[in-house]
N, C-alpha and C positions, 0 to 999 in steps of 0.2 A: 498678423497678416496670414490669411488662409489661401492656400493654392489648391486648385482642383488637381486631381491626378493627371488630367490631360495636359494642363499648362506646365506642370512640373516635368512631365515626360518630354514635352516639346522643348523646354528649356535645356534639359539634359542632352537631348539629341543635338541641339544647336551648339552646345558647348563641346560635345564630342567631335562634331564635324568641323567646327570652326564657323564663325558667322560669315555668311556669304551675302554680299550686297549686289543688287542688280547692276549689270554692266551699263545699263542705260544711265544710271546715276553718274558713273565715271565719265561717260561720253559727254553728258550735259556739263559736268564740271570742266572738262577739257575745253569744250566750246566756249564756256563762259570765261575761262582763263585766257583763251585766244582773243576774245572780244576785248577783255580788259587790257591785255597787252597791246592790242591794236590801238585802243584809245590812248594808252600811255605814249605810244609812238606818234600818234596824231598830235599830241600836245607839242612835241618837238617840231613836227612837220608844219604845224600852223604858226610856229614861232611865237607862241604865247610867252609873255614876260611877267615878271614880278610875282606878286602874291598869288594870282590866279594860277600861274604855271606850277608853282611849288605846291599849292593846295591840291590841284588835280593829280599831280604825280604822287603825292603822299596818300591821297584817297585811293587811287588805283593800286598802289603798292600794298596798302593795308587790306584792301578787299582780296587781292590775290593771295596774300599770306594767310588770311583768315580762311579762305576756301581750301588751300592746301593743308592747313592744320586740321580743319574740321573733317575733311573727307579723306584725304590720302594718309593722314596720320591717325585717323579714326577717333579724333577727339569728340566728334558729334555723338558718339555712342558710348562715351566713358561716363563714369559716375560724376555727379556734380562736384563732389569734393576735389577730385583730380582736376577738373576744369578750373575751379577756383584757384587751386594751387599753382597752375600754370599761367593763368591769365591775370590774377590779381597783382602779383609783384610788378610786372611791366606797367600796368595801369597806375599803380601807386607811384612808380618812378616818374611817369609822365605828369601826374598831378604835382608831385614835389618839384619837378623841373619847372613847371608853369609858375608855381609859387616863387621859386628862385629867380626866374626871369622878371617877374613883377617886382620883386624886392630889389633886384639889381637896378632896374630902371628908376625906382624911387630913390635909391642911394645915389645914383649918378646925378639925378636932378637936384637932390639936396646939396651935393657938393658944388654944383654950378651956382646955385643960389647963394650958398655960404661963402665960397671962395672967389666968386666972380667968373667972368668969361675965360680967364687964363687957364683955369682948370680943364675946361672943355677941349682946349687945344692940345693939352698933354695926353689926354685919353685918345 
């Protein structure tokens, strides 16, 4: 990979001074976080129930956490290897938990079929 002297010099200056991001970016993220928080409160105010309620709350929570991690913790500007090291383990755990939930439903249904309806009352 070849670098021109101009880009190497600019990169060195940015490293020496510390990377500065425009304040406009931070204001935009703050406004977006405010909107997502307002939407999250709206879910409670509208008295949504059931799967829709919890899905919306989890979606808003994940979006807010992602914005905070990406911008305020500067993960958006990190190397891809570091991003994978931080994000892949939780994603793997979510996948494994999903498999566990599916397997537990199968096991519970099998017990009901094998042992009859009395087993469902014990659980």
